[in-house]
ChimeraX commands (.cxc) that place a marker at each C-alpha (Angstrom):
marker #1 position 24.74,-3.45,31.69 radius 0.5
marker #1 position 23.23,-6.84,29.88 radius 0.5
marker #1 position 23.38,-10.15,31.04 radius 0.5
marker #1 position 24.30,-9.22,34.45 radius 0.5
marker #1 position 20.36,-9.90,35.65 radius 0.5
marker #1 position 18.38,-12.78,35.12 radius 0.5
marker #1 position 15.99,-12.76,32.81 radius 0.5
marker #1 position 12.46,-12.48,32.04 radius 0.5
marker #1 position 11.81,-14.93,29.82 radius 0.5
marker #1 position 14.62,-17.44,28.02 radius 0.5
marker #1 position 15.87,-17.24,25.17 radius 0.5
marker #1 position 14.45,-19.03,22.95 radius 0.5
marker #1 position 11.20,-17.67,23.58 radius 0.5
marker #1 position 12.05,-14.23,22.60 radius 0.5
marker #1 position 13.96,-15.13,19.81 radius 0.5
marker #1 position 10.93,-16.84,18.94 radius 0.5
marker #1 position 8.50,-13.47,19.83 radius 0.5
marker #1 position 10.67,-11.86,17.60 radius 0.5
marker #1 position 9.90,-14.11,14.60 radius 0.5
marker #1 position 6.64,-13.71,15.14 radius 0.5
marker #1 position 6.46,-10.05,15.13 radius 0.5
marker #1 position 8.39,-9.79,11.92 radius 0.5
marker #1 position 5.51,-12.18,9.90 radius 0.5
marker #1 position 3.18,-10.53,11.35 radius 0.5
marker #1 position 4.82,-7.15,9.86 radius 0.5
marker #1 position 5.33,-8.37,6.52 radius 0.5
marker #1 position 1.51,-9.50,5.90 radius 0.5
marker #1 position 0.39,-6.67,7.32 radius 0.5
marker #1 position 1.14,-4.82,4.12 radius 0.5
marker #1 position -0.59,-1.78,2.68 radius 0.5
marker #1 position -3.78,-2.60,0.62 radius 0.5
marker #1 position -3.11,-2.45,-3.27 radius 0.5
marker #1 position 1.32,-3.27,-2.38 radius 0.5
marker #1 position 2.31,-6.38,-4.52 radius 0.5
marker #1 position 4.39,-9.44,-2.83 radius 0.5
marker #1 position 7.68,-7.94,-4.70 radius 0.5
marker #1 position 6.80,-4.18,-3.29 radius 0.5
marker #1 position 10.23,-2.68,-1.81 radius 0.5
marker #1 position 11.98,-6.12,-2.89 radius 0.5
marker #1 position 13.36,-5.83,-6.02 radius 0.5
marker #1 position 16.81,-3.88,-6.06 radius 0.5
marker #1 position 18.89,-2.15,-8.66 radius 0.5
marker #1 position 22.79,-3.35,-7.45 radius 0.5
marker #1 position 23.95,-0.43,-9.70 radius 0.5
marker #1 position 21.50,3.24,-8.09 radius 0.5
marker #1 position 20.26,0.94,-5.34 radius 0.5
marker #1 position 16.47,1.48,-5.79 radius 0.5
marker #1 position 13.80,-0.41,-5.54 radius 0.5
marker #1 position 11.89,-1.84,-9.34 radius 0.5
marker #1 position 8.16,-0.13,-9.55 radius 0.5
marker #1 position 5.58,-2.41,-11.16 radius 0.5
marker #1 position 4.10,-1.97,-14.78 radius 0.5
marker #1 position 1.66,-3.26,-16.92 radius 0.5
marker #1 position 1.33,-3.39,-20.43 radius 0.5
marker #1 position -0.93,-4.98,-22.51 radius 0.5
marker #1 position -2.08,-7.30,-19.59 radius 0.5
marker #1 position 1.68,-8.61,-18.53 radius 0.5
marker #1 position 3.59,-7.00,-15.23 radius 0.5
marker #1 position 7.42,-6.17,-15.09 radius 0.5
marker #1 position 9.69,-4.70,-12.72 radius 0.5
marker #1 position 12.12,-2.03,-13.55 radius 0.5
marker #1 position 14.69,-0.02,-11.48 radius 0.5
marker #1 position 12.32,2.84,-10.31 radius 0.5
marker #1 position 15.50,5.70,-11.02 radius 0.5
marker #1 position 16.17,4.28,-14.75 radius 0.5
marker #1 position 12.41,4.73,-15.50 radius 0.5
marker #1 position 11.98,8.17,-14.03 radius 0.5
marker #1 position 14.90,9.36,-15.72 radius 0.5
marker #1 position 16.79,10.28,-12.63 radius 0.5
marker #1 position 20.03,7.79,-12.80 radius 0.5
marker #1 position 21.98,6.52,-15.79 radius 0.5
marker #1 position 22.19,3.03,-14.68 radius 0.5
marker #1 position 22.27,-0.38,-16.59 radius 0.5
marker #1 position 18.17,-0.92,-18.09 radius 0.5
marker #1 position 16.93,-4.00,-16.23 radius 0.5
marker #1 position 13.49,-5.27,-16.82 radius 0.5
marker #1 position 11.97,-8.28,-15.66 radius 0.5
marker #1 position 8.68,-9.94,-15.64 radius 0.5
marker #1 position 7.00,-10.45,-12.67 radius 0.5
marker #1 position 6.17,-14.15,-13.62 radius 0.5
marker #1 position 9.81,-14.75,-14.97 radius 0.5
marker #1 position 10.78,-13.40,-10.74 radius 0.5
marker #1 position 8.12,-16.11,-9.45 radius 0.5
marker #1 position 9.42,-18.92,-11.70 radius 0.5
marker #1 position 13.16,-17.89,-10.41 radius 0.5
marker #1 position 12.17,-18.09,-7.14 radius 0.5
marker #1 position 10.84,-21.82,-7.48 radius 0.5
marker #1 position 13.58,-22.87,-9.59 radius 0.5
marker #1 position 15.92,-21.79,-6.24 radius 0.5
marker #1 position 13.95,-22.64,-3.47 radius 0.5
marker #1 position 13.19,-26.53,-5.41 radius 0.5
marker #1 position 17.07,-26.08,-5.55 radius 0.5
marker #1 position 17.31,-24.86,-2.07 radius 0.5
marker #1 position 15.05,-27.99,-0.02 radius 0.5
marker #1 position 16.87,-30.79,-2.48 radius 0.5
marker #1 position 20.08,-30.00,-1.04 radius 0.5
marker #1 position 19.23,-28.57,2.55 radius 0.5
marker #1 position 21.56,-31.17,4.17 radius 0.5
marker #1 position 24.51,-29.88,2.65 radius 0.5
marker #1 position 23.88,-26.22,2.68 radius 0.5
marker #1 position 21.86,-25.09,5.56 radius 0.5
marker #1 position 22.90,-28.57,7.64 radius 0.5
marker #1 position 26.64,-28.06,7.46 radius 0.5
marker #1 position 26.46,-24.56,7.49 radius 0.5
marker #1 position 23.83,-24.95,11.16 radius 0.5
marker #1 position 26.38,-27.96,12.13 radius 0.5
marker #1 position 29.68,-25.47,11.67 radius 0.5
marker #1 position 27.84,-22.86,13.68 radius 0.5
marker #1 position 27.12,-24.95,16.51 radius 0.5
marker #1 position 30.48,-26.32,17.31 radius 0.5
marker #1 position 31.78,-23.09,17.35 radius 0.5
marker #1 position 28.73,-21.84,19.87 radius 0.5
marker #1 position 30.28,-24.68,22.04 radius 0.5
marker #1 position 32.17,-22.02,24.08 radius 0.5
marker #1 position 29.14,-20.31,24.06 radius 0.5
marker #1 position 29.18,-21.08,28.60 radius 0.5
marker #1 position 32.54,-19.71,28.36 radius 0.5
marker #1 position 31.81,-16.94,26.85 radius 0.5
marker #1 position 28.58,-16.46,29.37 radius 0.5
marker #1 position 30.54,-17.07,32.15 radius 0.5
marker #1 position 33.28,-14.25,30.35 radius 0.5
marker #1 position 31.05,-11.60,29.95 radius 0.5
marker #1 position 29.68,-11.99,33.95 radius 0.5
marker #1 position 33.19,-11.71,34.91 radius 0.5
marker #1 position 33.51,-8.47,32.30 radius 0.5
marker #1 position 30.58,-6.60,33.85 radius 0.5
marker #1 position 31.65,-7.45,37.68 radius 0.5
marker #1 position 34.98,-6.18,36.80 radius 0.5
marker #1 position 33.26,-3.25,35.37 radius 0.5
marker #1 position 30.85,-2.29,37.87 radius 0.5
marker #1 position 33.84,-2.56,40.51 radius 0.5
marker #1 position 36.14,-0.02,38.36 radius 0.5
marker #1 position 32.83,2.27,37.76 radius 0.5
marker #1 position 32.18,2.32,41.72 radius 0.5
marker #1 position 36.12,3.12,41.94 radius 0.5
marker #1 position 35.98,6.19,39.74 radius 0.5
marker #1 position 32.87,7.37,41.40 radius 0.5
marker #1 position 34.82,6.91,45.03 radius 0.5
marker #1 position 38.23,9.10,43.16 radius 0.5
marker #1 position 35.71,11.49,41.84 radius 0.5
marker #1 position 34.08,12.15,45.14 radius 0.5
marker #1 position 36.71,12.47,46.97 radius 0.5
marker #1 position 38.38,15.34,44.80 radius 0.5
marker #1 position 35.31,16.98,45.13 radius 0.5
marker #1 position 36.11,17.20,48.58 radius 0.5
marker #1 position 39.58,18.24,48.41 radius 0.5
marker #1 position 40.95,14.88,49.58 radius 0.5
marker #1 position 42.89,14.61,46.54 radius 0.5
marker #1 position 44.74,16.97,44.62 radius 0.5
marker #1 position 44.00,17.30,40.47 radius 0.5
marker #1 position 46.95,15.82,39.56 radius 0.5
marker #1 position 46.22,12.67,41.66 radius 0.5
marker #1 position 42.47,12.46,40.40 radius 0.5
marker #1 position 43.46,12.74,36.85 radius 0.5
marker #1 position 45.96,10.10,37.10 radius 0.5
marker #1 position 44.35,7.95,39.06 radius 0.5
marker #1 position 40.82,8.48,37.37 radius 0.5
marker #1 position 42.45,8.00,33.80 radius 0.5
marker #1 position 43.86,4.44,35.21 radius 0.5
marker #1 position 40.70,3.21,35.65 radius 0.5
marker #1 position 39.01,4.67,32.72 radius 0.5
marker #1 position 41.45,2.91,30.73 radius 0.5
marker #1 position 40.92,-0.11,31.92 radius 0.5
marker #1 position 37.48,-0.42,31.40 radius 0.5
marker #1 position 37.34,0.78,28.34 radius 0.5
marker #1 position 39.96,-2.56,27.83 radius 0.5
marker #1 position 37.22,-4.93,29.48 radius 0.5
marker #1 position 34.49,-3.01,26.92 radius 0.5
marker #1 position 36.74,-4.44,23.99 radius 0.5
marker #1 position 36.96,-7.95,25.34 radius 0.5
marker #1 position 33.60,-7.79,26.24 radius 0.5
marker #1 position 32.58,-6.99,22.41 radius 0.5
marker #1 position 34.48,-9.67,21.17 radius 0.5
marker #1 position 32.53,-11.93,23.46 radius 0.5
marker #1 position 29.13,-10.61,22.61 radius 0.5
marker #1 position 30.00,-11.18,18.78 radius 0.5
marker #1 position 30.62,-14.75,19.69 radius 0.5
marker #1 position 27.02,-15.06,21.46 radius 0.5
marker #1 position 25.66,-13.96,18.59 radius 0.5
marker #1 position 25.66,-16.87,16.66 radius 0.5
marker #1 position 22.58,-18.16,18.76 radius 0.5
marker #1 position 19.98,-15.90,16.59 radius 0.5
marker #1 position 21.71,-16.71,13.06 radius 0.5
marker #1 position 21.49,-20.87,14.05 radius 0.5
marker #1 position 17.63,-20.01,15.75 radius 0.5
marker #1 position 16.98,-18.58,12.15 radius 0.5
marker #1 position 18.48,-21.19,10.17 radius 0.5
marker #1 position 17.26,-23.63,11.75 radius 0.5
marker #1 position 13.80,-22.29,11.14 radius 0.5
marker #1 position 14.50,-21.80,7.73 radius 0.5
marker #1 position 15.23,-25.62,7.07 radius 0.5
marker #1 position 12.18,-26.41,9.12 radius 0.5
marker #1 position 10.23,-24.73,6.56 radius 0.5
marker #1 position 11.59,-26.62,3.32 radius 0.5
marker #1 position 11.76,-29.71,5.44 radius 0.5
marker #1 position 8.08,-29.76,4.28 radius 0.5
marker #1 position 8.59,-28.35,0.77 radius 0.5
marker #1 position 7.44,-30.43,-2.28 radius 0.5
marker #1 position 9.73,-29.90,-5.27 radius 0.5
marker #1 position 7.58,-28.74,-7.91 radius 0.5
marker #1 position 5.32,-26.87,-5.63 radius 0.5
marker #1 position 4.12,-23.75,-7.89 radius 0.5
marker #1 position 4.70,-20.10,-6.14 radius 0.5
marker #1 position 3.91,-19.47,-2.86 radius 0.5
marker #1 position 3.26,-15.72,-1.02 radius 0.5
marker #1 position 3.47,-17.04,1.81 radius 0.5
marker #1 position 6.61,-18.92,1.31 radius 0.5
marker #1 position 7.99,-16.22,-0.43 radius 0.5
marker #1 position 7.62,-13.36,2.07 radius 0.5
marker #1 position 8.84,-15.93,4.88 radius 0.5
marker #1 position 12.00,-16.79,3.24 radius 0.5
marker #1 position 12.94,-13.77,0.87 radius 0.5
marker #1 position 14.27,-10.31,2.33 radius 0.5
marker #1 position 15.63,-9.07,-0.77 radius 0.5
marker #1 position 16.27,-10.01,-3.84 radius 0.5
marker #1 position 19.32,-8.20,-6.46 radius 0.5
marker #1 position 18.23,-8.15,-9.84 radius 0.5
marker #1 position 21.89,-8.01,-11.67 radius 0.5
marker #1 position 20.62,-7.94,-15.24 radius 0.5
marker #1 position 17.57,-9.23,-17.36 radius 0.5
marker #1 position 18.21,-13.08,-16.59 radius 0.5
marker #1 position 19.74,-13.30,-13.14 radius 0.5
marker #1 position 18.13,-12.94,-9.71 radius 0.5
marker #1 position 20.14,-13.05,-6.53 radius 0.5
marker #1 position 18.08,-13.88,-3.69 radius 0.5
marker #1 position 18.67,-12.72,-0.05 radius 0.5
marker #1 position 17.35,-14.98,2.31 radius 0.5
marker #1 position 17.17,-15.01,6.08 radius 0.5
marker #1 position 20.10,-15.94,8.05 radius 0.5
marker #1 position 22.21,-13.88,5.06 radius 0.5
marker #1 position 22.01,-16.64,3.08 radius 0.5
marker #1 position 21.97,-15.36,-1.11 radius 0.5
marker #1 position 21.37,-17.08,-4.06 radius 0.5
marker #1 position 21.63,-16.71,-7.11 radius 0.5
marker #1 position 19.64,-18.11,-9.83 radius 0.5
marker #1 position 19.02,-17.97,-13.54 radius 0.5
marker #1 position 15.61,-16.73,-14.77 radius 0.5
marker #1 position 13.89,-19.35,-17.11 radius 0.5
marker #1 position 15.13,-18.29,-20.65 radius 0.5
marker #1 position 11.53,-18.23,-22.04 radius 0.5
marker #1 position 10.27,-15.44,-19.73 radius 0.5
marker #1 position 13.59,-12.75,-19.96 radius 0.5
marker #1 position 13.07,-9.81,-21.25 radius 0.5
marker #1 position 15.25,-9.33,-24.70 radius 0.5
marker #1 position 14.70,-5.22,-24.16 radius 0.5
marker #1 position 13.79,-2.85,-21.64 radius 0.5
marker link #1:1,2 radius 0.2
marker link #1:2,3 radius 0.2
marker link #1:3,4 radius 0.2
marker link #1:4,5 radius 0.2
marker link #1:5,6 radius 0.2
marker link #1:6,7 radius 0.2
marker link #1:7,8 radius 0.2
marker link #1:8,9 radius 0.2
marker link #1:9,10 radius 0.2
marker link #1:10,11 radius 0.2
marker link #1:11,12 radius 0.2
marker link #1:12,13 radius 0.2
marker link #1:13,14 radius 0.2
marker link #1:14,15 radius 0.2
marker link #1:15,16 radius 0.2
marker link #1:16,17 radius 0.2
marker link #1:17,18 radius 0.2
marker link #1:18,19 radius 0.2
marker link #1:19,20 radius 0.2
marker link #1:20,21 radius 0.2
marker link #1:21,22 radius 0.2
marker link #1:22,23 radius 0.2
marker link #1:23,24 radius 0.2
marker link #1:24,25 radius 0.2
marker link #1:25,26 radius 0.2
marker link #1:26,27 radius 0.2
marker link #1:27,28 radius 0.2
marker link #1:28,29 radius 0.2
marker link #1:29,30 radius 0.2
marker link #1:30,31 radius 0.2
marker link #1:31,32 radius 0.2
marker link #1:32,33 radius 0.2
marker link #1:33,34 radius 0.2
marker link #1:34,35 radius 0.2
marker link #1:35,36 radius 0.2
marker link #1:36,37 radius 0.2
marker link #1:37,38 radius 0.2
marker link #1:38,39 radius 0.2
marker link #1:39,40 radius 0.2
marker link #1:40,41 radius 0.2
marker link #1:41,42 radius 0.2
marker link #1:42,43 radius 0.2
marker link #1:43,44 radius 0.2
marker link #1:44,45 radius 0.2
marker link #1:45,46 radius 0.2
marker link #1:46,47 radius 0.2
marker link #1:47,48 radius 0.2
marker link #1:48,49 radius 0.2
marker link #1:49,50 radius 0.2
marker link #1:50,51 radius 0.2
marker link #1:51,52 radius 0.2
marker link #1:52,53 radius 0.2
marker link #1:53,54 radius 0.2
marker link #1:54,55 radius 0.2
marker link #1:55,56 radius 0.2
marker link #1:56,57 radius 0.2
marker link #1:57,58 radius 0.2
marker link #1:58,59 radius 0.2
marker link #1:59,60 radius 0.2
marker link #1:60,61 radius 0.2
marker link #1:61,62 radius 0.2
marker link #1:62,63 radius 0.2
marker link #1:63,64 radius 0.2
marker link #1:64,65 radius 0.2
marker link #1:65,66 radius 0.2
marker link #1:66,67 radius 0.2
marker link #1:67,68 radius 0.2
marker link #1:68,69 radius 0.2
marker link #1:69,70 radius 0.2
marker link #1:70,71 radius 0.2
marker link #1:71,72 radius 0.2
marker link #1:72,73 radius 0.2
marker link #1:73,74 radius 0.2
marker link #1:74,75 radius 0.2
marker link #1:75,76 radius 0.2
marker link #1:76,77 radius 0.2
marker link #1:77,78 radius 0.2
marker link #1:78,79 radius 0.2
marker link #1:79,80 radius 0.2
marker link #1:80,81 radius 0.2
marker link #1:81,82 radius 0.2
marker link #1:82,83 radius 0.2
marker link #1:83,84 radius 0.2
marker link #1:84,85 radius 0.2
marker link #1:85,86 radius 0.2
marker link #1:86,87 radius 0.2
marker link #1:87,88 radius 0.2
marker link #1:88,89 radius 0.2
marker link #1:89,90 radius 0.2
marker link #1:90,91 radius 0.2
marker link #1:91,92 radius 0.2
marker link #1:92,93 radius 0.2
marker link #1:93,94 radius 0.2
marker link #1:94,95 radius 0.2
marker link #1:95,96 radius 0.2
marker link #1:96,97 radius 0.2
marker link #1:97,98 radius 0.2
marker link #1:98,99 radius 0.2
marker link #1:99,100 radius 0.2
marker link #1:100,101 radius 0.2
marker link #1:101,102 radius 0.2
marker link #1:102,103 radius 0.2
marker link #1:103,104 radius 0.2
marker link #1:104,105 radius 0.2
marker link #1:105,106 radius 0.2
marker link #1:106,107 radius 0.2
marker link #1:107,108 radius 0.2
marker link #1:108,109 radius 0.2
marker link #1:109,110 radius 0.2
marker link #1:110,111 radius 0.2
marker link #1:111,112 radius 0.2
marker link #1:112,113 radius 0.2
marker link #1:113,114 radius 0.2
marker link #1:114,115 radius 0.2
marker link #1:115,116 radius 0.2
marker link #1:116,117 radius 0.2
marker link #1:117,118 radius 0.2
marker link #1:118,119 radius 0.2
marker link #1:119,120 radius 0.2
marker link #1:120,121 radius 0.2
marker link #1:121,122 radius 0.2
marker link #1:122,123 radius 0.2
marker link #1:123,124 radius 0.2
marker link #1:124,125 radius 0.2
marker link #1:125,126 radius 0.2
marker link #1:126,127 radius 0.2
marker link #1:127,128 radius 0.2
marker link #1:128,129 radius 0.2
marker link #1:129,130 radius 0.2
marker link #1:130,131 radius 0.2
marker link #1:131,132 radius 0.2
marker link #1:132,133 radius 0.2
marker link #1:133,134 radius 0.2
marker link #1:134,135 radius 0.2
marker link #1:135,136 radius 0.2
marker link #1:136,137 radius 0.2
marker link #1:137,138 radius 0.2
marker link #1:138,139 radius 0.2
marker link #1:139,140 radius 0.2
marker link #1:140,141 radius 0.2
marker link #1:141,142 radius 0.2
marker link #1:142,143 radius 0.2
marker link #1:143,144 radius 0.2
marker link #1:144,145 radius 0.2
marker link #1:145,146 radius 0.2
marker link #1:146,147 radius 0.2
marker link #1:147,148 radius 0.2
marker link #1:148,149 radius 0.2
marker link #1:149,150 radius 0.2
marker link #1:150,151 radius 0.2
marker link #1:151,152 radius 0.2
marker link #1:152,153 radius 0.2
marker link #1:153,154 radius 0.2
marker link #1:154,155 radius 0.2
marker link #1:155,156 radius 0.2
marker link #1:156,157 radius 0.2
marker link #1:157,158 radius 0.2
marker link #1:158,159 radius 0.2
marker link #1:159,160 radius 0.2
marker link #1:160,161 radius 0.2
marker link #1:161,162 radius 0.2
marker link #1:162,163 radius 0.2
marker link #1:163,164 radius 0.2
marker link #1:164,165 radius 0.2
marker link #1:165,166 radius 0.2
marker link #1:166,167 radius 0.2
marker link #1:167,168 radius 0.2
marker link #1:168,169 radius 0.2
marker link #1:169,170 radius 0.2
marker link #1:170,171 radius 0.2
marker link #1:171,172 radius 0.2
marker link #1:172,173 radius 0.2
marker link #1:173,174 radius 0.2
marker link #1:174,175 radius 0.2
marker link #1:175,176 radius 0.2
marker link #1:176,177 radius 0.2
marker link #1:177,178 radius 0.2
marker link #1:178,179 radius 0.2
marker link #1:179,180 radius 0.2
marker link #1:180,181 radius 0.2
marker link #1:181,182 radius 0.2
marker link #1:182,183 radius 0.2
marker link #1:183,184 radius 0.2
marker link #1:184,185 radius 0.2
marker link #1:185,186 radius 0.2
marker link #1:186,187 radius 0.2
marker link #1:187,188 radius 0.2
marker link #1:188,189 radius 0.2
marker link #1:189,190 radius 0.2
marker link #1:190,191 radius 0.2
marker link #1:191,192 radius 0.2
marker link #1:192,193 radius 0.2
marker link #1:193,194 radius 0.2
marker link #1:194,195 radius 0.2
marker link #1:195,196 radius 0.2
marker link #1:196,197 radius 0.2
marker link #1:197,198 radius 0.2
marker link #1:198,199 radius 0.2
marker link #1:199,200 radius 0.2
marker link #1:200,201 radius 0.2
marker link #1:201,202 radius 0.2
marker link #1:202,203 radius 0.2
marker link #1:203,204 radius 0.2
marker link #1:204,205 radius 0.2
marker link #1:205,206 radius 0.2
marker link #1:206,207 radius 0.2
marker link #1:207,208 radius 0.2
marker link #1:208,209 radius 0.2
marker link #1:209,210 radius 0.2
marker link #1:210,211 radius 0.2
marker link #1:211,212 radius 0.2
marker link #1:212,213 radius 0.2
marker link #1:213,214 radius 0.2
marker link #1:214,215 radius 0.2
marker link #1:215,216 radius 0.2
marker link #1:216,217 radius 0.2
marker link #1:217,218 radius 0.2
marker link #1:218,219 radius 0.2
marker link #1:219,220 radius 0.2
marker link #1:220,221 radius 0.2
marker link #1:221,222 radius 0.2
marker link #1:222,223 radius 0.2
marker link #1:223,224 radius 0.2
marker link #1:224,225 radius 0.2
marker link #1:225,226 radius 0.2
marker link #1:226,227 radius 0.2
marker link #1:227,228 radius 0.2
marker link #1:228,229 radius 0.2
marker link #1:229,230 radius 0.2
marker link #1:230,231 radius 0.2
marker link #1:231,232 radius 0.2
marker link #1:232,233 radius 0.2
marker link #1:233,234 radius 0.2
marker link #1:234,235 radius 0.2
marker link #1:235,236 radius 0.2
marker link #1:236,237 radius 0.2
marker link #1:237,238 radius 0.2
marker link #1:238,239 radius 0.2
marker link #1:239,240 radius 0.2
marker link #1:240,241 radius 0.2
marker link #1:241,242 radius 0.2
marker link #1:242,243 radius 0.2
marker link #1:243,244 radius 0.2
marker link #1:244,245 radius 0.2
marker link #1:245,246 radius 0.2
view
């Protein structure tokens, strides 16, 4: 049962530990992997892209299309174009982070003001569910001992089970409101990272791995970056770095 006992550590410490673990897992890439390995995805078949080097230039293309396993649209992007597009996207996000991230965080925090009420509601629901479960156990024992006949046992057990099911639905709704805590923490961490970013900074693999979860290659000239915190931003690749054909 969640939230029934005092936590061993605070939620802030727990979330910070989760973020640290994610960053460590991201940094422990297999030898020979590239920053874009497993990151680029095809919007049609959903497969990841693979790296191909031609005449000293690195390209990324849909692995399914390249292997002839899928019939999706041909997409090929230069590796340096992806990095340049990432820098363009971060420049814009950092320059407008107050309007984008600041506004989003503020809205979530306003919704979170009811968090204490949600926590108290969850605790009360947990108590009610525990009491009903105990009553159900007593009814089952009375039936086993022959005190309750089968008809009375079925009626009482069904009524108690229905009450528990209704409480579970209420608890699920209350928990959905409480899940905003982790999202707010993630967005604030992203905002803090971008606060120290200087527009025009060259591509940083560390920053890329910290804030990017995946990239959807819409076509040879357009990428959608999926960032931590559920943000998705689409950016055009520099025209002089686009592949004309795949």
